[in-house]
KOLTORPA-917765 format. One record per residue (C-alpha): x, y, z; residue number from 1; residue in three letters. Coordinates in Angstrom, 1 decimal. Last residue first. Layout:
BEGIN
rec u->X&v->Y&w->Z&i->NUM&aa->ALA
...
//
This chain:
BEGIN
rec u->-67.6&v->30.1&w->-180.7&i->299&aa->UNK
rec u->-64.6&v->31.9&w->-179.5&i->298&aa->UNK
rec u->-66.4&v->33.2&w->-176.5&i->297&aa->UNK
rec u->-67.5&v->29.7&w->-175.4&i->296&aa->UNK
rec u->-63.9&v->28.4&w->-175.6&i->295&aa->UNK
rec u->-62.7&v->31.3&w->-173.5&i->294&aa->UNK
rec u->-65.2&v->30.6&w->-170.8&i->293&aa->UNK
rec u->-64.3&v->26.9&w->-170.8&i->292&aa->UNK
rec u->-60.5&v->27.7&w->-170.5&i->291&aa->UNK
rec u->-61.3&v->29.9&w->-167.5&i->290&aa->UNK
rec u->-63.4&v->27.2&w->-166.0&i->289&aa->UNK
rec u->-60.6&v->24.7&w->-166.3&i->288&aa->UNK
rec u->-58.1&v->27.1&w->-164.8&i->287&aa->UNK
rec u->-60.4&v->27.6&w->-161.8&i->286&aa->UNK
rec u->-60.7&v->23.9&w->-161.3&i->285&aa->UNK
rec u->-56.9&v->23.5&w->-161.4&i->284&aa->UNK
rec u->-56.4&v->26.3&w->-158.9&i->283&aa->UNK
rec u->-59.0&v->24.7&w->-156.6&i->282&aa->UNK
rec u->-57.2&v->21.3&w->-156.7&i->281&aa->UNK
rec u->-53.9&v->23.0&w->-156.0&i->280&aa->UNK
rec u->-55.3&v->24.8&w->-153.0&i->279&aa->UNK
rec u->-56.8&v->21.5&w->-151.7&i->278&aa->UNK
rec u->-53.5&v->19.7&w->-152.2&i->277&aa->UNK
rec u->-51.5&v->22.4&w->-150.6&i->276&aa->UNK
rec u->-53.8&v->22.4&w->-147.6&i->275&aa->UNK
rec u->-53.6&v->18.6&w->-147.3&i->274&aa->UNK
rec u->-49.9&v->18.7&w->-147.4&i->273&aa->UNK
rec u->-49.7&v->21.4&w->-144.8&i->272&aa->UNK
rec u->-52.1&v->19.4&w->-142.6&i->271&aa->UNK
rec u->-50.2&v->16.2&w->-143.1&i->270&aa->UNK
rec u->-46.9&v->17.9&w->-142.5&i->269&aa->UNK
rec u->-48.2&v->19.5&w->-139.3&i->268&aa->UNK
rec u->-49.7&v->16.1&w->-138.2&i->267&aa->UNK
rec u->-46.4&v->14.4&w->-138.9&i->266&aa->UNK
rec u->-44.6&v->16.8&w->-136.7&i->265&aa->UNK
rec u->-47.1&v->16.3&w->-134.0&i->264&aa->UNK
rec u->-46.9&v->12.5&w->-134.4&i->263&aa->UNK
rec u->-43.1&v->12.6&w->-134.2&i->262&aa->UNK
rec u->-43.2&v->14.6&w->-131.0&i->261&aa->UNK
rec u->-45.8&v->12.1&w->-129.6&i->260&aa->UNK
rec u->-43.6&v->9.2&w->-130.7&i->259&aa->UNK
rec u->-40.6&v->10.8&w->-128.9&i->258&aa->UNK
rec u->-42.7&v->11.3&w->-125.8&i->257&aa->UNK
rec u->-43.8&v->7.7&w->-125.9&i->256&aa->UNK
rec u->-40.2&v->6.5&w->-126.5&i->255&aa->UNK
rec u->-39.0&v->8.6&w->-123.6&i->254&aa->UNK
rec u->-41.7&v->7.2&w->-121.3&i->253&aa->UNK
rec u->-40.9&v->3.6&w->-122.4&i->252&aa->UNK
rec u->-37.3&v->4.3&w->-121.6&i->251&aa->UNK
rec u->-38.2&v->5.7&w->-118.2&i->250&aa->UNK
rec u->-40.5&v->2.8&w->-117.5&i->249&aa->UNK
rec u->-37.8&v->0.3&w->-118.5&i->248&aa->UNK
rec u->-35.3&v->2.1&w->-116.4&i->247&aa->UNK
rec u->-37.6&v->1.8&w->-113.4&i->246&aa->UNK
rec u->-38.2&v->-1.9&w->-114.0&i->245&aa->UNK
rec u->-34.4&v->-2.4&w->-114.1&i->244&aa->UNK
rec u->-34.0&v->-0.4&w->-110.9&i->243&aa->UNK
rec u->-36.7&v->-2.5&w->-109.2&i->242&aa->UNK
rec u->-35.0&v->-5.7&w->-110.4&i->241&aa->UNK
rec u->-31.6&v->-4.6&w->-109.1&i->240&aa->UNK
rec u->-33.2&v->-3.6&w->-105.8&i->239&aa->UNK
rec u->-34.9&v->-7.0&w->-105.6&i->238&aa->UNK
rec u->-31.7&v->-8.8&w->-106.4&i->237&aa->UNK
rec u->-29.8&v->-6.8&w->-103.8&i->236&aa->UNK
rec u->-32.6&v->-7.5&w->-101.2&i->235&aa->UNK
rec u->-32.6&v->-11.2&w->-102.2&i->234&aa->UNK
rec u->-28.8&v->-11.4&w->-101.8&i->233&aa->UNK
rec u->-29.1&v->-9.7&w->-98.4&i->232&aa->UNK
rec u->-31.9&v->-12.2&w->-97.4&i->231&aa->UNK
rec u->-29.9&v->-15.1&w->-98.7&i->230&aa->UNK
rec u->-26.8&v->-14.0&w->-96.8&i->229&aa->UNK
rec u->-29.0&v->-13.6&w->-93.7&i->228&aa->UNK
rec u->-30.4&v->-17.1&w->-94.2&i->227&aa->UNK
rec u->-26.9&v->-18.5&w->-94.7&i->226&aa->UNK
rec u->-25.7&v->-16.9&w->-91.5&i->225&aa->UNK
rec u->-28.7&v->-18.0&w->-89.4&i->224&aa->UNK
rec u->-28.7&v->-21.5&w->-90.9&i->223&aa->UNK
rec u->-25.0&v->-21.8&w->-90.3&i->222&aa->UNK
rec u->-25.3&v->-20.6&w->-86.7&i->221&aa->UNK
rec u->-28.2&v->-23.0&w->-86.1&i->220&aa->UNK
rec u->-26.4&v->-26.0&w->-87.5&i->219&aa->UNK
rec u->-23.3&v->-25.0&w->-85.6&i->218&aa->UNK
rec u->-25.2&v->-24.9&w->-82.3&i->217&aa->UNK
rec u->-26.9&v->-28.3&w->-83.0&i->216&aa->UNK
rec u->-23.6&v->-29.9&w->-83.9&i->215&aa->UNK
rec u->-21.9&v->-28.4&w->-80.8&i->214&aa->UNK
rec u->-24.7&v->-29.7&w->-78.5&i->213&aa->UNK
rec u->-24.6&v->-33.1&w->-80.2&i->212&aa->UNK
rec u->-20.9&v->-33.4&w->-79.7&i->211&aa->UNK
rec u->-21.1&v->-32.5&w->-76.1&i->210&aa->UNK
rec u->-23.9&v->-35.0&w->-75.5&i->209&aa->UNK
rec u->-22.2&v->-37.7&w->-77.6&i->208&aa->UNK
rec u->-18.8&v->-37.8&w->-75.9&i->207&aa->UNK
rec u->-18.3&v->-41.3&w->-77.3&i->206&aa->UNK
rec u->-17.1&v->-42.6&w->-73.9&i->205&aa->UNK
rec u->-19.6&v->-40.5&w->-71.9&i->204&aa->UNK
rec u->-22.6&v->-41.5&w->-73.9&i->203&aa->UNK
rec u->-21.5&v->-45.2&w->-73.8&i->202&aa->UNK
rec u->-21.0&v->-45.1&w->-70.0&i->201&aa->UNK
rec u->-24.3&v->-43.4&w->-69.5&i->200&aa->UNK
rec u->-26.0&v->-46.2&w->-71.6&i->199&aa->UNK
rec u->-24.4&v->-48.9&w->-69.4&i->198&aa->UNK
rec u->-25.9&v->-47.3&w->-66.3&i->197&aa->UNK
rec u->-29.2&v->-46.8&w->-68.1&i->196&aa->UNK
rec u->-29.4&v->-50.5&w->-69.0&i->195&aa->UNK
rec u->-28.8&v->-51.4&w->-65.3&i->194&aa->UNK
rec u->-31.3&v->-48.9&w->-63.9&i->193&aa->UNK
rec u->-34.2&v->-49.6&w->-66.2&i->192&aa->UNK
rec u->-35.0&v->-48.6&w->-69.8&i->191&aa->UNK
rec u->-38.0&v->-46.3&w->-69.6&i->190&aa->UNK
rec u->-37.6&v->-44.7&w->-66.1&i->189&aa->UNK
rec u->-33.9&v->-44.5&w->-66.6&i->188&aa->UNK
rec u->-34.3&v->-42.3&w->-69.6&i->187&aa->UNK
rec u->-32.8&v->-42.6&w->-73.1&i->186&aa->UNK
rec u->-31.8&v->-39.8&w->-75.4&i->185&aa->UNK
rec u->-31.2&v->-41.3&w->-78.8&i->184&aa->UNK
rec u->-34.8&v->-40.7&w->-79.8&i->183&aa->UNK
rec u->-34.4&v->-37.0&w->-79.1&i->182&aa->UNK
rec u->-31.3&v->-36.9&w->-81.2&i->181&aa->UNK
rec u->-33.1&v->-38.5&w->-84.1&i->180&aa->UNK
rec u->-35.8&v->-35.9&w->-84.0&i->179&aa->UNK
rec u->-33.2&v->-33.2&w->-83.6&i->178&aa->UNK
rec u->-31.3&v->-34.3&w->-86.7&i->177&aa->UNK
rec u->-34.5&v->-34.6&w->-88.7&i->176&aa->UNK
rec u->-35.5&v->-31.0&w->-87.9&i->175&aa->UNK
rec u->-32.0&v->-29.7&w->-88.7&i->174&aa->UNK
rec u->-32.0&v->-31.7&w->-91.9&i->173&aa->UNK
rec u->-35.5&v->-30.4&w->-92.9&i->172&aa->UNK
rec u->-34.4&v->-26.8&w->-92.3&i->171&aa->UNK
rec u->-31.3&v->-27.4&w->-94.4&i->170&aa->UNK
rec u->-33.4&v->-28.8&w->-97.2&i->169&aa->UNK
rec u->-35.7&v->-25.8&w->-97.1&i->168&aa->UNK
rec u->-32.8&v->-23.4&w->-97.1&i->167&aa->UNK
rec u->-31.2&v->-25.3&w->-100.0&i->166&aa->UNK
rec u->-34.4&v->-25.2&w->-102.0&i->165&aa->UNK
rec u->-35.1&v->-21.5&w->-101.3&i->164&aa->UNK
rec u->-31.5&v->-20.5&w->-102.2&i->163&aa->UNK
rec u->-28.0&v->-20.9&w->-100.9&i->162&aa->UNK
rec u->-25.4&v->-21.5&w->-103.5&i->161&aa->UNK
rec u->-22.4&v->-23.6&w->-102.8&i->160&aa->UNK
rec u->-20.3&v->-24.2&w->-99.7&i->159&aa->UNK
rec u->-23.2&v->-25.9&w->-97.9&i->158&aa->UNK
rec u->-22.2&v->-29.4&w->-99.0&i->157&aa->UNK
rec u->-19.3&v->-29.6&w->-96.7&i->156&aa->UNK
rec u->-21.5&v->-29.0&w->-93.7&i->155&aa->UNK
rec u->-24.0&v->-31.6&w->-94.8&i->154&aa->UNK
rec u->-21.2&v->-34.1&w->-95.0&i->153&aa->UNK
rec u->-20.1&v->-33.1&w->-91.5&i->152&aa->UNK
rec u->-23.7&v->-33.4&w->-90.2&i->151&aa->UNK
rec u->-24.1&v->-36.9&w->-91.7&i->150&aa->UNK
rec u->-20.9&v->-38.0&w->-90.0&i->149&aa->UNK
rec u->-22.2&v->-36.8&w->-86.6&i->148&aa->UNK
rec u->-25.6&v->-38.4&w->-87.2&i->147&aa->UNK
rec u->-23.9&v->-41.7&w->-88.1&i->146&aa->UNK
rec u->-21.9&v->-41.6&w->-84.9&i->145&aa->UNK
rec u->-25.1&v->-41.4&w->-82.9&i->144&aa->UNK
rec u->-26.8&v->-44.1&w->-85.0&i->143&aa->UNK
rec u->-23.8&v->-46.4&w->-84.5&i->142&aa->UNK
rec u->-24.0&v->-45.7&w->-80.7&i->141&aa->UNK
rec u->-27.7&v->-46.6&w->-80.7&i->140&aa->UNK
rec u->-26.9&v->-49.7&w->-82.6&i->139&aa->UNK
rec u->-24.5&v->-50.7&w->-79.9&i->138&aa->UNK
rec u->-27.1&v->-49.9&w->-77.2&i->137&aa->UNK
rec u->-29.6&v->-52.1&w->-79.1&i->136&aa->UNK
rec u->-27.2&v->-55.0&w->-79.1&i->135&aa->UNK
rec u->-26.7&v->-54.4&w->-75.4&i->134&aa->UNK
rec u->-30.5&v->-54.4&w->-74.8&i->133&aa->UNK
rec u->-30.8&v->-57.6&w->-76.9&i->132&aa->UNK
rec u->-28.6&v->-59.6&w->-74.7&i->131&aa->UNK
rec u->-30.4&v->-59.1&w->-71.3&i->130&aa->UNK
rec u->-33.8&v->-59.2&w->-73.0&i->129&aa->UNK
rec u->-33.1&v->-62.5&w->-74.9&i->128&aa->UNK
rec u->-33.9&v->-62.1&w->-78.6&i->127&aa->UNK
rec u->-30.2&v->-62.1&w->-79.4&i->126&aa->UNK
rec u->-29.8&v->-65.6&w->-78.1&i->125&aa->UNK
rec u->-29.9&v->-68.0&w->-75.2&i->124&aa->UNK
rec u->-30.2&v->-65.8&w->-72.2&i->123&aa->UNK
rec u->-32.7&v->-67.8&w->-70.2&i->122&aa->UNK
rec u->-29.9&v->-70.0&w->-68.9&i->121&aa->UNK
rec u->-28.3&v->-67.1&w->-67.2&i->120&aa->UNK
rec u->-24.5&v->-67.1&w->-67.5&i->119&aa->UNK
rec u->-24.4&v->-63.9&w->-69.5&i->118&aa->UNK
rec u->-21.5&v->-62.3&w->-71.3&i->117&aa->UNK
rec u->-22.0&v->-59.4&w->-73.7&i->116&aa->UNK
rec u->-19.3&v->-57.9&w->-75.9&i->115&aa->UNK
rec u->-19.6&v->-54.8&w->-78.0&i->114&aa->UNK
rec u->-17.0&v->-53.8&w->-80.7&i->113&aa->UNK
rec u->-16.8&v->-50.7&w->-82.8&i->112&aa->UNK
rec u->-15.4&v->-47.9&w->-80.6&i->111&aa->UNK
rec u->-15.0&v->-49.9&w->-77.5&i->110&aa->UNK
rec u->-17.3&v->-52.1&w->-75.5&i->109&aa->UNK
rec u->-17.6&v->-54.5&w->-72.5&i->108&aa->UNK
rec u->-20.6&v->-56.0&w->-70.8&i->107&aa->UNK
rec u->-20.7&v->-58.5&w->-67.9&i->106&aa->UNK
rec u->-23.3&v->-60.8&w->-66.3&i->105&aa->UNK
rec u->-22.8&v->-63.8&w->-64.0&i->104&aa->UNK
rec u->-21.9&v->-61.7&w->-61.0&i->103&aa->UNK
rec u->-24.0&v->-60.4&w->-58.1&i->102&aa->UNK
rec u->-22.6&v->-56.9&w->-58.7&i->101&aa->UNK
rec u->-23.2&v->-56.9&w->-62.4&i->100&aa->UNK
rec u->-20.1&v->-56.0&w->-64.3&i->99&aa->UNK
rec u->-19.7&v->-53.2&w->-66.7&i->98&aa->UNK
rec u->-16.5&v->-52.6&w->-68.6&i->97&aa->UNK
rec u->-15.1&v->-49.9&w->-70.8&i->96&aa->UNK
rec u->-11.4&v->-50.7&w->-71.1&i->95&aa->UNK
rec u->-11.5&v->-52.9&w->-74.2&i->94&aa->UNK
rec u->-8.1&v->-53.7&w->-75.7&i->93&aa->UNK
rec u->-9.8&v->-55.7&w->-78.5&i->92&aa->UNK
rec u->-7.7&v->-58.8&w->-77.9&i->91&aa->UNK
rec u->-7.6&v->-58.3&w->-74.1&i->90&aa->UNK
rec u->-11.4&v->-57.9&w->-73.8&i->89&aa->UNK
rec u->-11.8&v->-60.8&w->-76.2&i->88&aa->UNK
rec u->-9.9&v->-63.1&w->-73.9&i->87&aa->UNK
rec u->-11.8&v->-61.9&w->-70.8&i->86&aa->UNK
rec u->-15.1&v->-62.7&w->-72.6&i->85&aa->UNK
rec u->-13.8&v->-66.1&w->-73.7&i->84&aa->UNK
rec u->-12.9&v->-66.8&w->-70.0&i->83&aa->UNK
rec u->-16.4&v->-65.8&w->-68.9&i->82&aa->UNK
rec u->-18.1&v->-68.3&w->-71.2&i->81&aa->UNK
rec u->-21.7&v->-67.9&w->-72.3&i->80&aa->UNK
rec u->-20.8&v->-65.3&w->-74.9&i->79&aa->UNK
rec u->-22.7&v->-62.8&w->-77.1&i->78&aa->UNK
rec u->-20.4&v->-60.9&w->-79.4&i->77&aa->UNK
rec u->-21.3&v->-57.9&w->-81.5&i->76&aa->UNK
rec u->-19.0&v->-56.4&w->-84.1&i->75&aa->UNK
rec u->-19.5&v->-53.0&w->-85.7&i->74&aa->UNK
rec u->-16.3&v->-52.4&w->-87.7&i->73&aa->UNK
rec u->-13.4&v->-54.7&w->-88.4&i->72&aa->UNK
rec u->-14.7&v->-57.3&w->-90.7&i->71&aa->UNK
rec u->-12.8&v->-60.1&w->-92.4&i->70&aa->UNK
rec u->-11.0&v->-61.2&w->-89.2&i->69&aa->UNK
rec u->-14.3&v->-62.3&w->-87.6&i->68&aa->UNK
rec u->-15.0&v->-64.8&w->-90.4&i->67&aa->UNK
rec u->-18.4&v->-66.4&w->-90.0&i->66&aa->UNK
rec u->-19.9&v->-63.3&w->-88.4&i->65&aa->UNK
rec u->-23.6&v->-64.2&w->-88.4&i->64&aa->UNK
rec u->-25.3&v->-61.1&w->-89.9&i->63&aa->UNK
rec u->-27.5&v->-58.6&w->-88.1&i->62&aa->UNK
rec u->-28.9&v->-56.3&w->-90.8&i->61&aa->UNK
rec u->-29.6&v->-52.7&w->-89.7&i->60&aa->UNK
rec u->-32.3&v->-50.3&w->-90.8&i->59&aa->UNK
rec u->-32.6&v->-46.6&w->-89.8&i->58&aa->UNK
rec u->-35.7&v->-44.6&w->-89.2&i->57&aa->UNK
rec u->-34.5&v->-44.2&w->-85.6&i->56&aa->UNK
rec u->-34.4&v->-47.9&w->-85.0&i->55&aa->UNK
rec u->-35.1&v->-51.0&w->-87.1&i->54&aa->UNK
rec u->-33.2&v->-54.1&w->-86.2&i->53&aa->UNK
rec u->-32.8&v->-57.1&w->-88.5&i->52&aa->UNK
rec u->-32.2&v->-60.8&w->-88.1&i->51&aa->UNK
rec u->-32.5&v->-63.4&w->-90.9&i->50&aa->UNK
rec u->-29.7&v->-62.1&w->-93.1&i->49&aa->UNK
rec u->-28.9&v->-62.6&w->-96.7&i->48&aa->UNK
rec u->-26.0&v->-62.1&w->-99.1&i->47&aa->UNK
rec u->-25.4&v->-61.3&w->-102.7&i->46&aa->UNK
rec u->-27.4&v->-58.1&w->-102.6&i->45&aa->UNK
rec u->-30.1&v->-58.6&w->-100.0&i->44&aa->UNK
rec u->-32.1&v->-61.7&w->-99.2&i->43&aa->UNK
rec u->-34.4&v->-61.6&w->-96.3&i->42&aa->UNK
rec u->-34.8&v->-64.4&w->-93.7&i->41&aa->UNK
rec u->-37.1&v->-63.2&w->-91.0&i->40&aa->UNK
rec u->-36.4&v->-62.4&w->-87.4&i->39&aa->UNK
rec u->-37.3&v->-58.7&w->-86.9&i->38&aa->UNK
rec u->-36.2&v->-56.8&w->-83.8&i->37&aa->UNK
rec u->-38.1&v->-53.5&w->-83.9&i->36&aa->UNK
rec u->-37.3&v->-50.2&w->-82.1&i->35&aa->UNK
rec u->-38.9&v->-47.7&w->-79.7&i->34&aa->UNK
rec u->-36.5&v->-48.7&w->-76.8&i->33&aa->UNK
rec u->-38.6&v->-51.7&w->-76.0&i->32&aa->UNK
rec u->-39.4&v->-54.1&w->-78.8&i->31&aa->UNK
rec u->-42.0&v->-54.4&w->-81.6&i->30&aa->UNK
rec u->-41.5&v->-57.6&w->-83.6&i->29&aa->UNK
rec u->-44.6&v->-59.3&w->-82.3&i->28&aa->UNK
rec u->-46.7&v->-56.2&w->-83.2&i->27&aa->UNK
rec u->-46.5&v->-57.2&w->-86.9&i->26&aa->UNK
rec u->-46.7&v->-54.0&w->-88.9&i->25&aa->UNK
rec u->-42.9&v->-53.9&w->-88.9&i->24&aa->UNK
rec u->-43.0&v->-56.8&w->-91.4&i->23&aa->UNK
rec u->-44.2&v->-54.5&w->-94.1&i->22&aa->UNK
rec u->-41.6&v->-51.9&w->-93.3&i->21&aa->UNK
rec u->-39.0&v->-54.7&w->-93.4&i->20&aa->UNK
rec u->-40.1&v->-55.6&w->-96.9&i->19&aa->UNK
rec u->-39.8&v->-52.0&w->-98.1&i->18&aa->UNK
rec u->-36.4&v->-51.9&w->-96.5&i->17&aa->UNK
rec u->-35.3&v->-54.9&w->-98.5&i->16&aa->UNK
rec u->-36.6&v->-53.4&w->-101.7&i->15&aa->UNK
rec u->-34.9&v->-50.1&w->-101.0&i->14&aa->UNK
rec u->-31.5&v->-51.7&w->-100.4&i->13&aa->UNK
rec u->-29.3&v->-49.4&w->-102.4&i->12&aa->UNK
rec u->-31.4&v->-46.4&w->-101.8&i->11&aa->UNK
rec u->-31.9&v->-46.8&w->-98.1&i->10&aa->UNK
rec u->-28.3&v->-47.9&w->-97.4&i->9&aa->UNK
rec u->-28.5&v->-50.7&w->-94.9&i->8&aa->UNK
rec u->-26.4&v->-50.4&w->-91.7&i->7&aa->UNK
rec u->-24.5&v->-53.6&w->-91.2&i->6&aa->UNK
rec u->-24.0&v->-55.1&w->-87.8&i->5&aa->UNK
rec u->-21.6&v->-58.1&w->-87.5&i->4&aa->UNK
rec u->-22.3&v->-61.1&w->-85.4&i->3&aa->UNK
rec u->-20.5&v->-63.6&w->-83.2&i->2&aa->UNK
rec u->-22.1&v->-66.2&w->-81.0&i->1&aa->UNK
//
């Protein structure tokens, strides 16, 4: 049995993901490892799948690999033949191998191919515990690698401005990164000795622990530096703003003083004008009375 694992883009396949979220409410699909294995035929794009895995807030379609040469990344093989297992190990040059001591069960993997061989009659498909746990570990490795790629993309996008929106977004990404990292950390008490042994091989092969520590450290350093830059920028902006306000007040004060001076000058002119007007009016009245007196004398 050959499968390819396709990580679904949340925006591109939003309707499919909505359907899977609805199906997740069925407890029958809940599996160990805090994930869901959903067997329902769902059409997406020009293709369809009837097997999906939901883990770490990520959605994966498990498609039958009808043409194994067509796809290079994320292959999963479940085999009942040991000779086929050995052939694929040679073809894919797989050096990471786990073999059960009592025989009848082997696992091999490299960067993008996982192979599971089981002779047990109960292991008949992906839903079988011995098979599904290897499929899950491959999806775990894809999730690990996806976090690393996402981090690099986020790093490239931080070259621009750093404001409240960017700071909030970066805080969310750090928080989301750590939540996903926590879910990728498995413990022997939860998954069993054998699964944990294979998990340790995967973590060591992909160097996930060291990579995550570096990513986490860089995230923190970037956030600290960018936050400091933002604070310094804010201080400068605040100082510029305060200086601008101060200049406005000074200008307003000057304008007020100027208006007061103008008002005082105007008051003087008004008073002088009023005095002249009154004196002129009195003079005119006096002249009228003088003319009246003369008029009376003549008559």
